[in-house]
C-alpha positions as CSV (number, residue, x, y, z in Angstrom):
1,M,-11.6,-45.3,-16.9
2,P,-11.3,-42.7,-19.4
3,N,-11.6,-40.1,-16.6
4,M,-8.4,-41.5,-15.0
5,R,-5.9,-40.0,-17.2
6,F,-7.0,-36.5,-16.1
7,T,-6.3,-37.2,-12.6
8,P,-2.5,-36.3,-12.5
9,L,-3.4,-32.9,-14.3
10,L,-6.2,-31.9,-11.9
11,L,-3.6,-32.3,-9.2
12,I,-1.2,-30.2,-10.4
13,L,-3.3,-27.2,-11.6
14,P,-3.7,-25.9,-8.0
15,L,0.1,-25.8,-7.9
16,L,0.7,-23.5,-11.0
17,A,-2.2,-20.8,-10.1
18,G,0.3,-19.0,-7.5
19,C,-0.5,-16.1,-5.9
20,Q,-0.9,-12.4,-7.0
21,K,1.9,-10.1,-5.7
22,Y,1.2,-6.2,-6.0
23,G,3.8,-3.3,-5.8
24,Y,2.8,0.0,-5.1
25,D,5.0,3.1,-6.2
26,I,5.3,6.3,-4.5
27,V,6.3,9.1,-6.6
28,Q,5.7,12.2,-4.3
29,P,8.3,13.7,-3.5
30,P,10.1,12.9,-6.8
31,T,13.3,13.0,-5.0
32,T,12.9,10.1,-3.0
33,P,10.5,7.5,-4.9
34,L,9.5,4.2,-3.2
35,H,8.3,0.9,-4.5
36,I,6.3,-1.1,-1.9
37,T,6.3,-5.0,-2.4
38,S,6.4,-6.5,0.9
39,D,5.1,-6.1,4.3
40,D,8.3,-4.8,5.6
41,W,8.1,-0.9,6.8
42,Q,9.5,1.3,4.2
43,R,10.1,5.1,5.8
44,L,9.9,8.5,4.4
45,S,10.1,11.7,5.9
46,A,9.3,14.9,4.9
47,D,9.2,17.4,8.3
48,P,6.8,17.6,10.4
49,L,5.6,14.2,8.9
50,S,7.3,11.0,8.9
51,Y,5.4,8.3,6.5
52,R,5.5,4.5,7.0
53,F,4.4,2.1,3.9
54,R,4.1,-1.9,3.5
55,A,2.3,-4.2,1.1
56,M,0.2,-6.8,3.1
57,E,-2.9,-9.0,1.4
58,S,-2.9,-6.8,-1.9
59,H,-3.5,-3.6,0.3
60,L,-1.0,-0.7,0.8
61,I,-0.8,0.1,4.3
62,V,-0.1,3.8,5.2
63,E,0.7,5.4,8.5
64,I,1.4,9.4,8.7
65,Y,2.9,10.1,11.8
66,N,3.1,13.9,13.2
67,T,6.4,14.3,14.6
68,D,5.4,18.2,15.2
69,K,4.2,19.6,18.6
70,S,1.1,20.8,17.6
71,P,-1.8,19.1,15.9
72,L,-2.0,18.5,12.1
73,R,-5.0,18.3,9.8
74,L,-5.0,15.6,6.8
75,L,-7.1,17.8,4.2
76,G,-9.2,14.9,2.4
77,D,-10.4,17.0,-0.4
78,R,-6.6,17.9,-1.2
79,S,-5.4,14.5,-0.7
80,Y,-5.7,11.3,-2.7
81,I,-4.5,8.1,-4.2
82,I,-4.3,7.1,-7.5
83,T,-5.1,3.4,-8.3
84,P,-3.3,1.0,-11.1
85,A,-6.6,1.9,-13.1
86,H,-5.6,5.8,-12.7
87,Q,-8.9,6.4,-10.7
88,S,-8.1,9.1,-7.8
89,I,-9.7,8.5,-4.7
90,S,-9.7,11.3,-2.2
91,L,-8.9,10.7,1.6
92,Q,-11.2,11.5,4.7
93,T,-10.2,14.9,6.6
94,Q,-9.0,14.2,9.9
95,S,-6.6,15.5,12.9
96,I,-3.4,14.0,13.6
97,A,-2.4,14.5,17.4
98,P,1.2,15.5,18.0
99,G,3.3,12.5,18.6
100,T,0.6,10.2,17.1
101,F,-0.1,8.5,13.7
């Protein structure tokens, strides 16, 4: 029965592991920095665009709304995300129709 003394420890270990929480810093524009840590939507407006951010399952979700009356083009080669490891990742070039995201 020498292994029985470790049984309570094995039952407690999964409780100590917990889940990792991620946070994301929105640093541009510098006048309105945001720290995103939950799945509650946070908004940022920069005419003619409106942004919505939330953190969900260790990912940053970004919705870009076109509030203008004409289509806008997201320039992927000039748009990027910087990871916590300081790696920049470019976005895909695409159009955003009026009134959509």
